[in-house]
ZAMARGU-4260 file (C-alpha; in steps of 0.2 Angstrom, whole numbers, plus 5000, padded with zeros to 4 digits):
<rodrens>
0) 4955/5067/5021 | 4943/5052/5016 | 4945/5035/5011 | 4938/5030/4993 | 4931/5009/4991
5) 4926/5002/4975 | 4917/4986/4979 | 4914/4976/4961 | 4911/4992/4952 | 4907/4989/4934
10) 4903/5001/4920 | 4892/4997/4904 | 4889/5006/4889 | 4874/4997/4883 | 4878/4979/4881
15) 4896/4982/4881 | 4906/4981/4897 | 4921/4992/4899 | 4926/4991/4917 | 4923/4974/4925
20) 4921/4972/4944 | 4935/4983/4950 | 4939/4981/4970 | 4950/4994/4976 | 4953/5003/4993
25) 4961/5019/4995 | 4967/5024/5013 | 4964/5041/5020 | 4978/5053/5016 | 4986/5041/5000
30) 4991/5045/4984 | 4986/5032/4973 | 4990/5031/4953 | 4978/5021/4941 | 4990/5017/4927
35) 4988/5008/4910 | 4988/5010/4892 | 4976/5022/4883 | 4958/5012/4883 | 4961/5002/4899
40) 4947/5009/4909 | 4958/5021/4921 | 4949/5038/4917 | 4932/5030/4915 | 4935/5023/4934
45) 4940/5040/4939 | 4925/5048/4931 | 4914/5036/4941 | 4921/5040/4958 | 4920/5060/4952
50) 4900/5056/4948 | 4904/5061/4929 | 4899/5043/4924 | 4885/5034/4930 | 4890/5016/4940
55) 4883/5002/4930 | 4885/4989/4945 | 4893/4987/4963 | 4896/5000/4975 | 4906/5017/4978
60) 4910/5023/4997 | 4919/5041/4999 | 4923/5042/5019 | 4912/5025/5023 | 4897/5033/5014
65) 4888/5026/4999 | 4888/5039/4984 | 4881/5030/4969 | 4868/5042/4967 | 4876/5056/4975
70) 4878/5073/4963 | 4895/5078/4959 | 4894/5095/4969 | 4889/5084/4985 | 4904/5071/4985
75) 4917/5083/4993 | 4929/5078/4978 | 4938/5091/4968 | 4944/5086/4950 | 4958/5092/4938
80) 4956/5088/4921 | 4969/5085/4906 | 4961/5101/4896 | 4960/5111/4912 | 4942/5114/4909
85) 4944/5134/4915 | 4932/5146/4908 | 4940/5155/4897 | 4931/5172/4899 | 4935/5173/4915
90) 4951/5178/4925 | 4960/5166/4935 | 4952/5174/4951 | 4935/5171/4944 | 4939/5154/4938
95) 4943/5152/4957 | 4928/5161/4964 | 4916/5151/4953 | 4922/5135/4961 | 4916/5140/4978
100) 4899/5147/4973 | 4889/5131/4979 | 4897/5132/4996 | 4891/5150/4998 | 4906/5156/5009
105) 4908/5174/5017 | 4917/5186/5005 | 4932/5187/5019 | 4932/5167/5020 | 4933/5166/5000
110) 4946/5179/4998 | 4956/5170/5011 | 4954/5152/5002 | 4959/5160/4985 | 4974/5170/4993
115) 4980/5155/5000 | 4979/5143/4984 | 4988/5157/4974 | 5002/5159/4986 | 5005/5141/4987
120) 5005/5138/4969 | 5013/5154/4964 | 5000/5162/4956 | 4997/5178/4964 | 5004/5189/4949
125) 4992/5181/4937 | 4974/5183/4946 | 4970/5196/4934 | 4974/5187/4918 | 4961/5175/4908
130) 4967/5157/4903 | 4971/5163/4884 | 4986/5173/4893 | 4994/5159/4903 | 5006/5146/4897
135) 5000/5128/4898 | 5009/5125/4917 | 5001/5140/4922 | 4984/5134/4918 | 4986/5118/4926
140) 4991/5127/4942 | 4975/5137/4940 | 4966/5122/4937 | 4974/5114/4952 | 4971/5132/4962
145) 4951/5131/4958 | 4951/5111/4965 | 4960/5116/4981 | 4951/5131/4986 | 4936/5120/4989
150) 4946/5111/5003 | 4940/5093/4996 | 4942/5076/5004 | 4949/5069/4989 | 4958/5076/4975
155) 4955/5068/4957 | 4968/5070/4944 | 4965/5065/4924 | 4981/5063/4917 | 4985/5083/4922
160) 5004/5083/4913 | 4998/5077/4895 | 4997/5092/4888 | 5012/5100/4894 | 5032/5098/4887
165) 5045/5088/4897 | 5052/5102/4905 | 5035/5108/4913 | 5028/5090/4916 | 5042/5089/4929
170) 5040/5105/4936 | 5020/5103/4938 | 5023/5084/4943 | 5035/5092/4960 | 5021/5105/4962
175) 5009/5090/4963 | 5020/5080/4976 | 5022/5095/4986 | 5003/5100/4987 | 4999/5083/4994
180) 5014/5084/5006 | 5006/5100/5012 | 4988/5096/5013 | 4989/5076/5015 | 4972/5076/5005
185) 4967/5058/4998 | 4972/5057/4979 | 4968/5047/4965 | 4977/5051/4950 | 4977/5044/4931
190) 4990/5042/4920 | 4997/5032/4906 | 5016/5039/4911 | 5025/5026/4923 | 5037/5039/4927
195) 5024/5050/4933 | 5017/5035/4943 | 5034/5029/4950 | 5038/5046/4957 | 5021/5052/4964
200) 5012/5037/4969 | 5011/5027/4987 | 5001/5015/4979 | 5001/5009/4959 | 4985/5003/4952
205) 4991/4993/4936 | 4974/4991/4923 | 4972/4982/4908 | 4956/4981/4896 | 4946/4986/4912
210) 4953/4976/4925 | 4966/4978/4939 | 4982/4967/4935 | 4991/4971/4950 | 4991/4984/4966
215) 5006/4987/4975 | 5020/5001/4980 | 5030/5007/4965 | 5045/4994/4972 | 5033/4980/4971
220) 5026/4983/4954 | 5044/4985/4949 | 5053/4971/4956 | 5039/4958/4958 | 5029/4959/4943
225) 5013/4947/4945 | 5012/4943/4926 | 5020/4946/4909 | 5009/4963/4906 | 5015/4972/4921
230) 5033/4966/4918 | 5033/4973/4901 | 5024/4989/4904 | 5033/4995/4920 | 5051/4999/4918
235) 5059/5011/4905 | 5068/5004/4895 | 5056/4989/4895 | 5062/4972/4903 | 5069/4960/4890
240) 5057/4945/4887 | 5065/4930/4881 | 5056/4912/4878 | 5064/4898/4885 | 5060/4880/4892
245) 5066/4870/4908 | 5079/4858/4907 | 5086/4847/4920 | 5105/4852/4926 | 5114/4843/4939
250) 5104/4845/4955 | 5093/4858/4950 | 5086/4866/4934 | 5093/4877/4919 | 5084/4888/4907
255) 5086/4885/4889 | 5084/4900/4878 | 5090/4901/4861 | 5108/4895/4861 | 5108/4902/4881
260) 5109/4890/4894 | 5104/4901/4909 | 5105/4893/4927 | 5087/4895/4935 | 5087/4906/4951
265) 5090/4893/4966 | 5074/4898/4974 | 5063/4890/4959 | 5073/4875/4956 | 5060/4863/4965
270) 5046/4874/4959 | 5049/4873/4938 | 5046/4856/4930 | 5056/4851/4916 | 5050/4854/4899
275) 5039/4867/4904 | 5038/4883/4893 | 5041/4898/4902 | 5046/4916/4897 | 5063/4924/4905
280) 5064/4942/4911 | 5079/4953/4914 | 5080/4971/4918 | 5091/4979/4907 | 5099/4987/4922
285) 5102/4971/4928 | 5114/4966/4912 | 5131/4971/4914 | 5148/4970/4903 | 5161/4958/4909
290) 5179/4952/4905 | 5181/4937/4896 | 5189/4929/4912 | 5177/4935/4924 | 5173/4921/4939
295) 5154/4920/4933 | 5143/4913/4920 | 5143/4925/4904 | 5138/4924/4888 | 5147/4931/4870
300) 5136/4944/4864 | 5138/4959/4850 | 5133/4977/4852 | 5124/4982/4837 | 5117/5000/4842
305) 5122/5012/4857 | 5112/5025/4862 | 5121/5037/4874 | 5111/5046/4889 | 5125/5055/4899
310) 5130/5044/4912 | 5121/5028/4907 | 5120/5021/4890 | 5108/5007/4882 | 5114/4995/4872
315) 5105/4985/4859 | 5113/4966/4859 | 5112/4952/4851 | 5115/4936/4861 | 5113/4918/4857
320) 5099/4922/4845 | 5090/4934/4857 | 5089/4952/4855 | 5093/4961/4872 | 5094/4979/4880
325) 5106/4981/4891 | 5108/4998/4903 | 5126/5000/4907 | 5138/5016/4915 | 5143/5026/4900
330) 5160/5025/4908 | 5161/5007/4900 | 5163/5016/4883 | 5154/5004/4872 | 5154/5005/4855
335) 5143/5000/4841 | 5149/4985/4831 | 5159/4978/4845 | 5160/4959/4843 | 5163/4945/4855
340) 5159/4956/4870 | 5154/4945/4887 | 5138/4949/4896 | 5132/4942/4913 | 5117/4942/4924
345) 5114/4937/4941 | 5101/4921/4940 | 5093/4926/4955 | 5086/4942/4948 | 5077/4935/4934
350) 5059/4934/4933 | 5052/4919/4926 | 5033/4917/4920 | 5022/4903/4916 | 5021/4906/4897
355) 5003/4898/4895 | 4995/4908/4909 | 5007/4922/4909 | 5009/4922/4927 | 5025/4924/4938
360) 5031/4909/4945 | 5036/4912/4963 | 5044/4900/4975 | 5031/4888/4983 | 5019/4892/4970
365) 5019/4875/4963 | 5020/4880/4946 | 5006/4896/4947 | 5002/4912/4955 | 4987/4918/4965
370) 4974/4926/4953 | 4974/4945/4955 | 4955/4953/4961 | 4950/4959/4956 | 4888/5076/4872
375) 4885/5095/4877 | 4890/5111/4871 | 4908/5117/4878 | 4899/5129/4891 | 4888/5116/4898
380) 4903/5103/4898 | 4911/5116/4908 | 4898/5120/4919 | 4896/5102/4924 | 4915/5098/4926
385) 4916/5113/4936 | 4907/5105/4951 | 4922/5094/4953
</rodrens>
């Protein structure tokens, strides 16, 4: 196992800067996921760690050793690619053997590593087959085995499940989780799929436009998003976001949103300023249907569309001029077209953001939040990528 440290890492293509001074510390044995939309710089960052992209500025360390100018084969890392990057003319066994050539192992040791990786990933019956004779899930397991036989200190995964169907994605995701649990190797994993990130990661790094927006555990980034981008990106279905303004209400504050008058969270009453423009966020799972005589603040709403998901249902609601999505038990038996239903949510579970800065407002912030730190031919490409 090895740590990976990026200090003010920058990537430029000519005059265009695409990664802007990233700072990231990955501890030994951690499973860290780089998460973000397409074009945010996550794969470029991973390829810089692998040595497949040059670093334009900053420092990269693996196991405390500066590796900015170290060749990929000498970094003690192994990479699993989105497109598998298997040699099509080689069998499964030969693809795994090729990954071991730079290490010059004895035949006995090489065979032992191949056998162990094949056993762990269920590839023993497939060793004589070529990639064209394998399913997508089997090819991805071969790519994982080829990385595994090198006994790397760091595994790098570049969107390894994006070419698989839903069922295979779930199966291979479980295999990756088992592999990490068994080997305890440091893993850097790139994806745009938040379900993969939330289920696999010890720590999630959320990126946008070549910058890190937030770093935290899955629970932290879901429960305490630091800005509007993170709030809208994390969560399925996405967080409801409503424009509002702060108004005085008795000894506290209220949030006016269309015709809705929402009590402000108690912890924020002293932080919010009258007439401040805010964005109010509420998770669909925090909206519930209540009876008209419920002893809680509730609001009139109408149900426009119902999406049944087995044990749950997603309701597309209209309330006070706002479009909302609620996630409720299917046993509530909501139906599309229902008028004058009542909805409620706990004010203390609301997320409040300053509209101008986009930053979350927290107790004691005084209205703001701390800033967040931070082509070759096919054969040649395969040969280069096979080094990692």
